C-alpha positions in Angstrom: 16.5 -2.0 -21.6 13.3 0.1 -21.8 11.6 1.6 -18.8 8.2 0.2 -17.5 5.3 2.6 -17.8 2.8 3.0 -14.9 -0.6 3.1 -16.6 -3.1 5.6 -15.2 -5.8 2.9 -15.0 -3.8 1.4 -12.2 -4.3 4.3 -9.9 -6.4 3.3 -6.9 -7.6 6.7 -5.9 -5.7 6.3 -2.6 -2.8 8.8 -2.7 -0.5 6.9 -0.4 -0.9 3.6 -2.3 -0.6 5.3 -5.7 2.5 7.2 -4.6 4.1 3.9 -3.4 3.3 2.2 -6.7 4.8 5.0 -8.8 7.9 5.2 -6.6 8.3 1.4 -6.9 8.1 1.5 -10.7 10.6 4.5 -10.7 13.1 2.5 -8.6 12.6 -0.5 -10.9 13.3 1.7 -14.0 16.5 3.0 -12.4 17.8 -0.5 -12.4 16.4 -1.5 -15.8 17.9 1.6 -17.6 21.2 1.9 -15.8 24.3 2.1 -18.0 27.0 -0.5 -17.2 29.1 2.1 -15.4 26.0 2.9 -13.2 25.5 -0.7 -12.1 26.9 -0.3 -8.5 24.2 2.3 -7.9 21.7 0.0 -9.6 22.7 -2.7 -7.0 21.9 -0.1 -4.3 18.6 0.6 -6.0 17.8 -3.1 -6.0 18.4 -3.2 -2.2 16.3 0.0 -1.9 13.6 -1.6 -4.0 13.4 -4.6 -1.6 13.2 -2.3 1.4 10.5 -0.2 -0.4 8.5 -3.3 -1.2 8.6 -4.3 2.5 7.5 -0.7 3.5 4.7 -0.6 0.9 3.4 -4.1 1.7 3.5 -3.4 5.5 1.4 -0.2 4.9 -1.2 -2.1 2.8 -1.4 -4.9 5.3 -1.8 -2.5 8.2 -4.8 -0.9 6.4 -6.3 -4.4 5.7 -5.9 -5.3 9.4 -7.3 -2.0 10.8 -10.4 -2.2 8.6 -11.0 -5.9 8.6 -10.5 -6.6 4.9 -11.9 -10.1 4.2 -9.3 -10.8 1.4 -6.3 -10.1 3.6 -5.0 -13.7 3.8 -4.8 -14.1 0.1 -3.5 -10.6 -0.4 -0.7 -11.2 2.1 0.2 -14.5 0.4 0.7 -12.5 -2.9 2.9 -10.1 -1.0 5.0 -13.0 0.4 5.4 -14.5 -3.1 6.7 -11.1 -4.4 9.1 -10.7 -1.5 10.5 -14.2 -2.1 10.9 -13.5 -5.9 12.6 -10.2 -5.2 14.9 -11.7 -2.6 16.0 -14.3 -5.2 16.7 -11.5 -7.7 18.8 -9.7 -5.0 20.7 -12.9 -4.4 21.3 -13.4 -8.1 22.6 -9.8 -8.4 25.5 -10.8 -6.2 27.0 -13.1 -8.8 29.4 -11.6 -11.3 28.0 -11.1 -14.8 24.4 -11.4 -13.6 23.2 -8.0 -14.8 21.2 -9.3 -17.9 19.5 -12.0 -15.8 18.7 -9.6 -13.0 17.2 -7.1 -15.3 15.2 -9.7 -17.2 13.8 -11.3 -14.0 13.0 -7.9 -12.5 11.2 -6.8 -15.6 9.1 -10.0 -15.6 8.4 -9.7 -11.9 7.3 -6.1 -12.1 5.5 -6.1 -15.5 3.8 -9.4 -15.1 3.3 -9.8 -11.4 3.4 -6.4 -9.7 1.2 -4.6 -12.3 -1.2 -7.5 -12.4 -1.3 -7.5 -8.6 -2.3 -3.8 -8.6 -4.9 -4.4 -11.3 -6.5 -7.2 -9.3 -5.7 -7.3 -5.6 -4.9 -3.7 -4.9 -7.8 -2.3 -6.9 -10.1 -4.6 -4.9 -8.5 -3.4 -1.7 -8.8 0.2 -2.8 -12.5 -0.2 -3.5 -13.0 -1.7 0.0 -11.0 1.1 1.6 -12.8 3.8 -0.3 -16.2 2.3 0.7 -15.0 2.2 4.4 -14.0 5.8 4.1 -17.3 6.9 2.5 -19.2 5.1 5.2 -17.1 6.8 7.9 -17.7 10.2 6.3 -21.4 9.5 6.1 -21.5 8.6 9.9 -19.5 11.8 10.7 -21.8 14.0 8.6 -24.9 12.4 10.2 -23.4 13.1 13.7 -22.6 16.6 12.8 -26.0 17.3 11.4 -27.6 15.8 14.4 -25.6 18.0 16.7 -26.4 21.1 14.7 -30.1 20.4 14.6 -30.3 19.8 18.4 -31.4 16.2 17.7 -30.1 14.2 20.6 -30.6 10.8 19.0 -27.7 8.5 19.6 -25.4 8.5 16.5 -22.7 5.9 16.4 -19.4 7.3 15.2 -16.5 4.9 15.6 -13.4 7.0 15.8 -10.6 6.7 18.4 -10.8 10.4 19.3 -14.6 10.3 19.9 -14.3 7.1 21.9 -11.6 8.7 24.1 -13.7 11.8 24.5 -16.7 9.7 25.6 -14.6 7.8 28.1 -13.2 11.0 29.6 -16.6 12.6 29.8 -18.0 9.5 31.6 -15.1 9.6 34.0 -15.6 13.3 34.8 -19.4 12.6 35.4 -18.6 9.8 37.8 -16.1 11.9 39.7 -18.7 14.6 40.4 
């Protein structure tokens, strides 16, 4: 069976997510292209694929949660559907003689669902995350410029490190 290509137009511009997607397709291709003698390692690859999907989806969901992504509920529902489908394929792989069906279902799942999911859901998430990142960098640049110019105007920068520094500074001031 032929390997699945990962088109460049599916890159999100977020290295971690893009690396996950490419690794996922590479694992899938290992299963799709394995020779009959290599099928025991393909079974291991299928289990690894399931673990990798969980890892990737958890990472995406954490980013959505941290940054308050409005489309999170629907996005997570898509992930759950994929997890269920992949679990069914893993279960199917346990039956003797199931290799052709496993490969066919996996190809459909990855080509039709996973790549479409990236094209729609993940690219929307990436746009949101890139916008959040750009806004954060703009706030940091404004704060840095303000400090350099001696402008003591209050600039709101919402980072954990800055927040902790502010708390520590206030505590030291109160202790004096």
